[in-house]
C-alpha positions as CSV (number, residue, x, y, z in Angstrom):
1,M,-8.1,38.8,19.9
2,K,-10.1,41.9,18.8
3,T,-7.9,44.1,21.1
4,K,-4.7,42.7,19.6
5,L,-6.0,43.2,16.1
6,S,-7.0,46.8,16.9
7,L,-3.6,47.5,18.3
8,L,-1.9,46.0,15.2
9,A,-4.2,48.0,12.9
10,G,-3.4,51.2,14.8
11,A,0.4,50.5,14.8
12,G,0.3,49.6,11.1
13,G,-1.6,52.8,10.3
14,L,1.1,54.9,12.1
15,A,3.9,53.0,10.4
16,G,2.3,53.3,7.0
17,A,1.7,57.0,7.5
18,G,5.3,57.5,8.5
19,A,6.5,55.5,5.5
20,V,4.3,57.5,3.1
21,W,5.5,60.8,4.6
22,L,9.1,59.8,4.1
23,A,8.5,58.8,0.5
24,A,6.6,62.0,-0.2
25,H,9.1,64.5,1.4
26,Q,12.4,63.6,-0.1
27,P,14.8,66.3,-1.4
28,S,14.8,66.9,-5.1
29,G,17.4,64.9,-7.0
30,R,17.3,62.1,-4.5
31,P,16.0,58.8,-5.9
32,T,12.9,57.5,-4.2
33,E,11.6,54.0,-4.7
34,P,8.8,52.9,-4.7
35,G,7.3,56.3,-4.1
36,A,4.5,57.4,-1.8
37,L,1.6,55.9,-3.9
38,L,3.2,52.4,-4.2
39,T,4.3,52.5,-0.6
40,L,0.7,53.1,0.5
41,L,-0.7,50.5,-2.0
42,V,1.6,47.6,-1.1
43,G,1.7,48.3,2.6
44,T,-2.1,48.7,3.1
45,S,-2.9,45.6,1.0
46,L,-0.5,43.5,3.1
47,L,-1.7,44.9,6.4
48,G,-5.5,44.8,5.6
49,S,-5.4,41.4,4.1
50,G,-3.3,40.0,6.9
51,L,-5.5,41.4,9.6
52,A,-8.7,40.1,7.8
53,S,-7.1,36.6,7.3
54,W,-5.9,36.5,10.9
55,R,-9.3,37.4,12.2
56,A,-11.0,34.7,10.1
57,R,-8.4,32.0,10.8
58,P,-6.4,32.8,13.9
59,E,-4.8,29.3,14.0
60,N,-3.4,29.9,10.4
61,R,-0.1,31.7,10.3
62,L,-0.8,33.3,6.9
63,G,-2.5,36.3,8.4
64,L,0.4,36.8,10.9
65,V,3.0,36.4,8.1
66,M,1.2,39.1,6.0
67,V,1.1,41.5,8.9
68,F,4.8,40.9,9.6
69,T,5.6,41.5,5.9
70,A,3.6,44.8,6.0
71,F,5.6,46.1,8.9
72,A,8.8,44.9,7.2
73,W,7.7,46.8,4.1
74,F,7.1,50.0,6.0
75,A,10.3,49.6,7.9
76,A,12.2,49.3,4.6
77,Q,11.1,52.8,3.7
78,L,13.2,54.1,6.6
79,V,16.1,54.1,4.1
80,E,14.6,57.4,3.0
81,A,15.1,58.9,6.5
82,S,17.7,61.6,7.1
83,Q,18.5,60.6,10.6
84,P,21.5,58.1,10.6
85,W,20.0,55.6,13.0
86,L,16.7,55.4,11.1
87,N,18.6,55.2,7.8
88,T,20.7,52.4,9.1
89,I,17.6,50.4,10.2
90,G,16.0,51.0,6.8
91,L,19.1,49.7,5.0
92,A,19.4,46.6,7.3
93,V,15.8,45.5,6.8
94,Q,15.4,46.7,3.2
95,S,14.9,43.1,1.9
96,V,13.2,41.5,4.9
97,W,9.7,41.9,3.3
98,V,10.9,39.7,0.5
99,I,11.5,36.9,3.0
100,G,8.0,37.3,4.2
101,L,6.7,37.0,0.6
102,V,8.7,33.8,0.1
103,Y,7.4,32.3,3.3
104,L,3.8,33.3,2.3
105,L,4.0,31.6,-1.1
106,L,5.7,28.4,0.1
107,S,3.3,27.9,3.0
108,F,0.0,28.8,1.4
109,P,-2.7,27.7,2.2
110,S,-1.8,26.0,5.5
111,G,0.6,28.7,6.8
112,R,3.2,26.1,7.6
113,L,6.2,25.1,5.5
114,P,5.6,21.6,4.2
115,G,9.1,20.2,4.2
116,R,12.8,20.6,4.6
117,L,13.3,22.0,1.1
118,D,10.9,24.8,1.9
119,R,12.6,25.6,5.2
120,G,16.0,25.5,3.4
121,L,14.7,28.0,0.7
122,V,13.4,30.3,3.4
123,G,16.8,30.0,5.2
124,I,18.7,30.9,2.1
125,G,16.3,33.9,1.7
126,V,17.1,35.0,5.2
127,L,20.9,34.7,4.4
128,A,20.6,36.6,1.1
129,G,18.1,39.2,2.2
130,L,19.5,40.0,5.7
131,G,22.9,38.4,6.0
132,F,24.5,39.7,2.8
133,Q,22.9,43.1,3.4
134,L,24.5,43.4,6.8
135,L,27.9,42.3,5.5
136,A,27.7,44.9,2.7
137,M,26.8,47.6,5.3
138,L,30.1,46.7,7.2
139,Y,32.1,47.9,4.2
140,G,30.1,50.8,2.8
141,N,26.9,52.8,2.5
142,K,24.7,51.3,-0.1
143,A,22.7,54.5,-0.3
144,G,25.9,56.5,-0.5
145,L,27.0,54.4,-3.4
146,R,23.9,55.4,-5.4
147,C,23.6,59.0,-4.2
148,P,26.6,61.0,-2.8
149,G,24.3,63.2,-0.6
150,C,22.8,60.3,1.4
151,E,23.5,59.7,5.1
152,T,26.2,57.2,6.0
153,N,25.0,54.0,7.8
154,L,26.1,53.5,11.4
155,L,27.2,49.8,10.9
156,Q,30.1,50.8,8.6
157,V,33.4,49.5,9.9
158,V,35.7,49.7,6.9
159,H,35.0,52.0,4.0
160,D,35.4,49.8,1.0
161,N,32.7,50.3,-1.6
162,H,34.1,47.6,-3.9
163,K,33.6,44.9,-1.2
164,A,30.1,46.3,-0.4
165,L,29.2,46.1,-4.1
166,A,30.6,42.6,-4.3
167,W,28.3,41.5,-1.4
168,L,25.3,43.2,-2.9
169,G,26.1,41.6,-6.3
170,L,26.2,38.2,-4.6
171,Q,22.9,39.0,-2.9
172,R,21.3,39.7,-6.2
173,L,22.8,36.6,-7.8
174,V,21.7,34.3,-5.0
175,G,18.3,36.0,-5.0
176,A,17.8,35.4,-8.7
177,V,18.7,31.7,-8.5
178,L,16.5,31.4,-5.4
179,I,13.5,33.0,-7.2
180,V,13.8,30.7,-10.2
181,T,14.0,27.6,-7.8
182,I,10.9,28.7,-5.9
183,I,8.9,29.4,-9.1
184,A,9.8,26.0,-10.5
185,L,8.9,24.3,-7.1
186,L,5.5,26.1,-6.9
187,V,4.6,25.4,-10.5
188,G,5.6,21.7,-10.2
189,R,3.5,21.3,-7.1
190,W,0.6,22.9,-8.8
191,L,0.8,20.6,-11.8
192,R,1.0,17.5,-9.5
193,A,-1.8,18.7,-7.2
194,S,-5.4,17.5,-7.2
195,P,-8.1,19.6,-9.0
196,A,-9.5,20.9,-5.7
197,R,-6.0,22.1,-4.5
198,R,-5.3,23.7,-7.9
199,R,-8.4,25.8,-7.7
200,A,-7.6,26.7,-4.1
201,V,-4.1,28.0,-4.7
202,A,-4.3,29.3,-8.3
203,P,-5.0,33.0,-7.5
204,V,-2.1,33.2,-5.0
205,L,0.2,31.1,-7.2
206,V,-0.3,33.4,-10.3
207,A,0.1,36.6,-8.3
208,G,3.1,35.3,-6.4
209,C,5.0,33.8,-9.3
210,A,4.4,37.0,-11.3
211,T,5.8,39.1,-8.5
212,L,8.8,36.8,-8.0
213,A,9.5,36.8,-11.7
214,A,9.4,40.6,-11.8
215,L,11.6,40.7,-8.7
216,G,14.1,38.3,-10.3
217,C,14.3,40.5,-13.4
218,T,14.9,43.6,-11.3
219,A,17.7,41.8,-9.4
220,S,19.3,40.6,-12.6
221,L,19.1,44.1,-14.2
222,D,20.6,45.6,-11.0
223,L,23.7,43.5,-11.6
224,V,24.3,45.2,-15.0
225,G,23.6,48.7,-13.8
226,D,19.9,49.2,-14.0
227,P,19.6,49.9,-17.8
228,L,15.9,50.4,-17.5
229,G,15.9,52.6,-14.5
230,S,13.1,52.3,-11.9
231,L,10.6,50.7,-14.3
232,P,11.2,47.0,-13.4
233,A,11.1,47.9,-9.7
234,N,7.8,49.7,-10.0
235,V,6.3,46.8,-11.9
236,Y,7.2,44.3,-9.2
237,F,6.0,46.7,-6.5
238,I,2.6,46.8,-8.2
239,L,2.5,43.1,-8.6
240,M,3.5,42.7,-5.0
241,A,0.2,44.4,-4.0
242,T,-1.7,41.7,-5.8
243,V,-0.4,38.9,-3.6
244,P,-2.2,39.8,-0.4
245,I,-5.3,40.7,-2.4
246,A,-5.2,37.2,-4.0
247,V,-4.9,35.6,-0.5
248,L,-7.8,37.7,0.7
249,F,-9.8,36.6,-2.4
250,V,-9.2,33.0,-1.5
251,F,-10.5,33.6,2.0
252,L,-13.5,35.4,0.7
253,Q,-14.2,32.5,-1.6
254,R,-14.3,30.2,1.4
255,Q,-16.7,32.6,3.2
256,L,-19.0,32.7,0.2
257,A,-18.9,28.9,0.0
258,R,-20.0,28.6,3.6
259,G,-22.7,31.1,2.9
260,M,-24.0,28.8,0.1
261,V,-24.7,26.0,2.5
262,A,-28.3,27.2,2.8
263,G,-28.7,26.4,-0.9
264,L,-27.4,22.9,-0.2
265,V,-30.1,22.3,2.4
266,V,-32.8,23.3,-0.2
267,E,-31.1,21.0,-2.8
268,L,-31.0,18.0,-0.4
269,D,-34.6,18.5,0.6
270,G,-35.7,18.0,-3.0
271,P,-36.4,14.7,-4.9
272,G,-33.6,12.5,-6.1
273,T,-31.5,13.2,-3.0
274,S,-30.1,9.7,-2.7
275,S,-28.6,9.5,-6.2
276,G,-27.2,13.0,-6.2
277,L,-26.0,13.3,-2.6
278,R,-22.3,12.7,-3.4
279,E,-22.5,15.1,-6.3
280,A,-24.2,17.8,-4.2
281,L,-21.7,17.6,-1.4
282,A,-18.8,17.5,-3.9
283,R,-20.1,20.8,-5.5
284,A,-20.6,22.4,-2.1
285,L,-17.0,21.5,-1.0
286,G,-15.4,22.1,-4.3
287,D,-13.9,18.6,-4.4
288,P,-14.9,16.4,-7.3
289,S,-13.0,13.5,-5.8
290,L,-15.2,13.4,-2.7
291,E,-16.3,9.9,-1.6
292,L,-18.9,8.9,1.0
293,A,-19.0,5.9,3.3
294,Y,-21.7,5.0,5.8
295,W,-21.6,3.5,9.3
296,F,-22.8,-0.2,9.4
297,P,-23.5,-0.9,13.1
298,P,-23.7,-4.7,12.9
299,E,-20.1,-5.0,11.9
300,K,-18.8,-1.8,13.3
301,K,-17.3,-0.6,10.0
302,Y,-18.0,1.8,7.2
303,V,-19.5,0.7,3.8
304,D,-20.1,2.4,0.5
305,G,-23.5,2.9,-1.1
306,N,-23.5,-0.7,-2.4
307,G,-22.7,-2.1,1.1
308,T,-19.1,-2.9,0.3
309,P,-16.6,-2.3,3.2
310,V,-14.5,0.8,2.8
311,K,-11.0,1.2,4.1
312,L,-10.4,4.6,5.7
313,P,-7.2,6.5,4.6
314,E,-4.2,6.8,6.9
315,D,-3.6,10.1,8.7
316,D,-0.5,10.9,6.6
317,G,-2.0,9.6,3.3
318,P,-3.1,11.4,0.2
319,R,-6.8,11.5,1.4
320,R,-8.5,12.8,4.6
321,S,-11.5,11.6,6.6
322,T,-14.1,13.8,8.2
323,F,-16.6,11.8,10.4
324,V,-20.2,12.9,10.6
325,E,-22.3,12.2,13.7
326,R,-26.0,12.7,14.5
327,E,-27.1,12.8,18.1
328,G,-23.7,11.4,19.2
329,Q,-23.9,8.4,16.9
330,P,-21.7,7.9,13.8
331,I,-23.6,8.0,10.5
332,A,-21.0,8.6,7.7
333,V,-17.5,9.6,6.8
334,L,-16.4,12.0,4.0
335,L,-13.2,11.0,2.2
336,H,-11.9,14.2,0.7
337,D,-8.8,16.1,-0.6
338,P,-6.4,17.3,2.1
339,V,-6.9,20.9,0.9
340,L,-10.2,21.0,2.8
341,D,-8.2,20.7,6.0
342,H,-7.7,24.4,5.6
343,N,-11.4,25.1,5.3
344,V,-12.7,23.2,8.3
345,E,-15.6,25.6,8.9
346,L,-17.0,24.8,5.4
347,V,-16.7,21.0,5.9
348,R,-18.4,21.3,9.3
349,S,-21.2,23.4,7.9
350,V,-21.8,21.0,4.9
351,C,-21.8,18.0,7.3
352,A,-24.3,19.6,9.6
353,A,-26.6,20.6,6.7
354,A,-26.4,17.2,5.1
355,S,-26.6,15.1,8.3
356,L,-30.3,14.1,7.8
357,A,-29.7,13.2,4.1
358,L,-26.6,11.2,5.1
359,E,-28.6,9.4,7.8
360,N,-31.2,8.4,5.2
361,E,-28.5,7.2,2.8
362,R,-26.8,5.4,5.7
363,L,-29.9,3.4,6.3
364,Q,-30.2,2.5,2.6
365,A,-26.5,1.5,2.6
366,E,-27.0,-0.6,5.7
367,L,-29.9,-2.4,3.9
368,R,-27.8,-3.0,0.9
369,A,-25.0,-4.3,3.1
370,R,-27.4,-6.7,4.8
371,L,-28.7,-7.9,1.4
372,A,-25.1,-8.4,0.3
373,E,-24.4,-10.4,3.4
374,L,-27.5,-12.4,2.9
375,Q,-26.5,-13.1,-0.7
376,A,-23.0,-14.2,0.5
377,S,-24.7,-16.4,3.2
378,R,-26.9,-18.1,0.5
379,A,-23.8,-18.7,-1.6
380,R,-22.0,-20.3,1.3
381,L,-25.0,-22.6,2.0
382,V,-25.0,-23.7,-1.6
383,E,-21.3,-24.4,-1.5
384,A,-21.7,-26.3,1.8
385,T,-24.6,-28.3,0.3
386,D,-22.5,-29.3,-2.7
387,A,-19.6,-30.2,-0.5
388,E,-21.9,-32.4,1.6
389,R,-23.3,-34.0,-1.6
390,R,-19.8,-34.9,-2.7
391,R,-19.0,-36.3,0.8
392,I,-22.1,-38.5,0.8
393,E,-21.5,-39.8,-2.7
394,R,-17.9,-40.6,-1.8
395,D,-18.9,-42.4,1.4
396,L,-21.5,-44.5,-0.4
397,H,-19.2,-45.3,-3.3
398,D,-16.1,-46.2,-1.1
399,G,-18.0,-47.8,1.8
400,T,-21.5,-49.2,1.3
401,Q,-21.2,-49.9,-2.4
402,Q,-17.9,-51.7,-2.0
403,R,-19.2,-53.8,0.8
404,L,-22.2,-54.8,-1.3
405,V,-20.0,-55.8,-4.2
406,S,-17.9,-57.8,-1.8
407,I,-21.0,-59.6,-0.5
408,A,-22.1,-60.4,-4.1
409,M,-18.7,-61.9,-4.9
410,S,-18.8,-64.0,-1.7
411,L,-22.3,-65.3,-2.7
412,G,-21.0,-66.2,-6.1
413,L,-18.1,-68.1,-4.6
414,L,-20.5,-69.8,-2.2
415,E,-22.7,-70.9,-5.1
416,T,-19.8,-72.7,-6.8
417,K,-18.8,-74.6,-3.7
418,L,-22.2,-75.8,-2.7
419,P,-22.4,-79.7,-2.7
420,A,-24.8,-81.5,-4.9
421,Q,-27.2,-82.3,-2.1
422,A,-27.6,-78.6,-1.5
423,R,-29.2,-78.2,-4.9
424,E,-32.3,-76.8,-3.2
425,A,-30.2,-73.9,-1.8
426,Q,-28.8,-72.8,-5.1
427,P,-32.1,-71.0,-6.3
428,L,-32.2,-69.1,-3.1
429,V,-28.5,-68.0,-3.5
430,R,-29.2,-67.0,-7.1
431,E,-32.3,-65.0,-6.0
432,T,-30.2,-63.3,-3.3
433,R,-27.5,-62.4,-5.9
434,A,-30.1,-60.9,-8.2
435,A,-31.6,-58.9,-5.4
436,L,-28.2,-57.7,-4.4
437,A,-27.4,-56.7,-8.0
438,L,-30.6,-54.7,-8.2
439,A,-29.7,-53.0,-4.9
440,L,-26.2,-52.1,-6.3
441,E,-27.8,-50.6,-9.4
442,E,-30.2,-48.6,-7.3
443,L,-27.3,-47.5,-5.1
444,R,-25.4,-46.4,-8.2
445,E,-28.4,-44.4,-9.4
446,L,-28.7,-42.8,-5.9
447,T,-25.0,-41.8,-5.8
448,H,-25.3,-40.5,-9.4
449,G,-28.2,-38.3,-8.4
450,I,-26.4,-37.0,-5.3
451,N,-23.2,-36.0,-7.1
452,P,-22.7,-37.4,-10.6
453,P,-19.1,-38.7,-10.8
454,L,-19.0,-37.7,-14.5
455,L,-19.7,-34.1,-13.6
456,T,-16.8,-34.1,-11.1
457,E,-14.4,-35.9,-13.4
458,R,-15.1,-34.6,-16.9
459,G,-17.2,-31.4,-16.4
460,L,-20.6,-30.1,-17.4
461,P,-20.6,-30.8,-21.1
462,A,-20.0,-34.6,-20.6
463,A,-22.5,-34.7,-17.7
464,L,-25.2,-32.9,-19.8
465,D,-24.6,-35.2,-22.7
466,E,-25.1,-38.3,-20.5
467,L,-28.2,-36.7,-18.9
468,C,-29.8,-36.2,-22.3
469,R,-29.0,-39.8,-23.4
470,R,-30.7,-41.1,-20.3
471,A,-33.7,-38.7,-20.5
472,A,-37.2,-40.2,-20.7
473,L,-38.0,-37.9,-23.7
474,P,-35.8,-37.5,-26.8
475,A,-33.4,-34.7,-25.8
476,H,-31.3,-32.6,-28.2
477,L,-28.2,-31.0,-26.7
478,D,-26.7,-27.8,-28.1
479,L,-23.4,-26.9,-26.4
480,A,-21.3,-23.8,-26.7
481,L,-19.0,-24.6,-23.8
482,D,-15.4,-25.8,-23.9
483,Q,-14.0,-25.2,-20.5
484,R,-14.4,-26.1,-16.9
485,L,-16.3,-23.7,-14.6
486,P,-16.5,-23.4,-10.8
487,D,-17.9,-26.5,-9.1
488,Q,-20.9,-24.7,-7.6
489,V,-21.8,-23.3,-11.1
490,E,-21.5,-26.6,-12.8
491,S,-23.5,-28.3,-10.1
492,A,-26.3,-25.7,-10.2
493,A,-26.5,-25.9,-14.0
494,Y,-26.6,-29.7,-14.0
495,F,-29.3,-30.1,-11.4
496,M,-31.3,-27.4,-13.0
497,A,-31.2,-29.3,-16.3
498,S,-31.9,-32.6,-14.6
499,E,-35.0,-31.3,-12.8
500,A,-36.3,-29.6,-15.9
501,L,-35.9,-32.9,-17.9
502,T,-37.7,-34.8,-15.2
503,N,-40.6,-32.3,-15.1
504,A,-40.9,-32.4,-18.9
505,A,-41.1,-36.2,-18.8
506,K,-43.7,-36.2,-16.0
507,H,-45.9,-33.2,-16.8
508,S,-45.4,-31.7,-20.2
509,H,-47.0,-34.4,-22.4
510,G,-44.5,-33.3,-25.0
511,S,-42.6,-35.3,-27.7
512,E,-39.1,-33.9,-27.3
513,V,-36.9,-31.6,-25.3
514,R,-34.1,-29.2,-26.3
515,V,-31.2,-28.4,-24.0
516,L,-28.9,-25.4,-24.5
517,A,-25.7,-24.6,-22.6
518,S,-23.5,-21.7,-23.6
519,Y,-20.7,-19.6,-21.9
520,A,-20.1,-16.0,-22.9
521,G,-19.1,-12.8,-21.1
522,A,-18.2,-14.6,-17.8
523,S,-21.7,-16.0,-17.6
524,L,-23.2,-19.5,-18.1
525,T,-26.6,-19.8,-19.7
526,V,-28.6,-23.0,-19.5
527,E,-32.0,-23.4,-21.2
528,V,-34.3,-26.4,-21.3
529,A,-37.4,-26.2,-23.5
530,D,-40.1,-28.7,-24.3
531,D,-43.0,-28.7,-26.8
532,G,-45.6,-29.8,-24.2
533,I,-48.8,-28.3,-22.9
534,G,-47.2,-25.5,-20.8
535,G,-48.7,-24.1,-17.6
536,A,-45.7,-24.8,-15.4
537,T,-44.9,-22.5,-12.4
538,T,-42.2,-22.3,-9.7
539,T,-44.8,-22.9,-7.0
540,G,-46.2,-26.3,-5.9
541,G,-44.1,-29.4,-5.9
542,S,-42.3,-29.0,-9.2
543,G,-38.9,-28.5,-7.6
544,L,-38.3,-25.4,-9.7
545,R,-38.5,-23.1,-6.7
546,G,-35.6,-24.8,-5.1
547,L,-33.6,-24.6,-8.3
548,A,-34.5,-20.8,-8.5
549,D,-33.1,-20.4,-5.0
550,R,-30.0,-22.2,-5.8
551,V,-29.3,-20.2,-9.0
552,E,-30.1,-16.9,-7.3
553,A,-27.9,-17.7,-4.4
554,L,-25.0,-17.7,-6.9
555,G,-26.0,-14.2,-8.1
556,G,-27.8,-15.6,-11.2
557,S,-31.3,-15.3,-12.6
558,F,-33.9,-18.0,-13.1
559,T,-36.9,-17.6,-15.3
560,V,-39.8,-19.9,-16.4
561,S,-41.8,-19.2,-19.5
562,S,-44.8,-21.6,-19.8
563,P,-47.8,-20.2,-21.7
564,P,-50.6,-22.7,-22.0
565,G,-50.4,-24.9,-25.1
566,R,-47.0,-23.5,-26.1
567,G,-44.5,-25.6,-24.1
568,T,-42.3,-24.7,-21.2
569,T,-38.9,-23.0,-21.3
570,V,-36.7,-22.9,-18.2
571,R,-33.7,-20.6,-18.3
572,A,-30.9,-19.8,-15.9
573,E,-28.0,-17.3,-16.2
574,I,-25.2,-17.8,-13.7
575,P,-22.2,-15.5,-13.3
576,C,-18.9,-17.4,-13.3
577,A,-16.6,-14.7,-11.9
């Protein structure tokens, strides 16, 4: 690679020296554009930037394109040669360097044309810059048209300067339209691009569009006889020198960014790394849209910092994935802008520098994912418990209770049909019916405690109202709830209020209880407060610990405030989303 670059640098130096010599040794009275100084400035900037870019990124075609454009630029100066064959070559390739410029701007920063439209525009550029030029040379000597003392080109077949001028005029017209189209395409892409891509291409876009605009003005003025002389051409020649410099500036920015990775290591070694890891990596990569996901081994997937599974982007999508490994094991993935595909070295350096911090963050993300799974598991257990309560209540009501009712009815019928001599048996039957009625009442109480039918049929407000009516202590209900809520939420709220009322009756030694239920902001709040002696806790056999587990399993909060001598307040907040 070094040998090839050295040979190209030597060949470019010789070509540049020859072009500058031709521009500097023209006979007086012969027009010379762009002149020795501009020839050297444009050519060396193209060649030097191209070789530097090629050496830094040999897989990227941009360096090769700039080197090709530099040689095409030097070759175009052969139009100043006095030898006919050199003059003919110079005329034929006089606009080839413009094709290189168009390819450079359309393919930056990847070095590859992104689509059919771009390839079509480059093809039109080849047709206008080379095809129309050769057709014009078949009919006349372009140089001879502008200065009678110039050499005649060797490709001339028919001497017809009018046709030659017509082809050259068509070349200028097509070139001007092509330039306007390319500028509009580049500006439109820049406006639609992400912030990271805008920053990456802005220097080249500004320099390139300014050069194309000046070139378009020059071509348009050429159609009307160059009223401003060589001034427009000199302007676009000067601007042309800024394009490779802008490309080199972008590459130097990337090199400087890689050199700042050491600062990233120091930053990540300081306090607060966990909270600022994404921001630090985003600054180092120049991509504010950067996202992080961490490997979660139990489920073989990536999760975000909260433990939520993350879907990785498709290969041809608007985002890219860069996987980070440590000792051969996956630890994280960076989801970033596609523009970073053209700065792979920076991404690798940042990943290597941040691998330890990413591993620490991955462990924390794994812990959060396990906690999230535990929370989901607890919620599933609560839901399964509620479903089992409903099943048992339904089985008792539809099975055992109905059979007991049927037996009671049969006993009543038996009592009416007993003969007079069986009078001694009637008290026993009546006693059996009374015991059976008591068993039915107890069974109804049991099914009501397992899963109150009123709660299922009419919702939490009606169930709480009945609960307060049946409470052992006077209970005052304050409701701010006028809608049905999810079954598990209503069930948790009901049993929490039921247990709190039972505890108040047994242990508070109070005179009354206040029950509050309100729904606001997608959250249900239930509060039961008594005026008793206080001193209640969630430990021991009060049953409050089980209620706390049930509420917390639904993502809610459960608190008990019970200062001695000031009553007890039990409060639960349950999200209903």
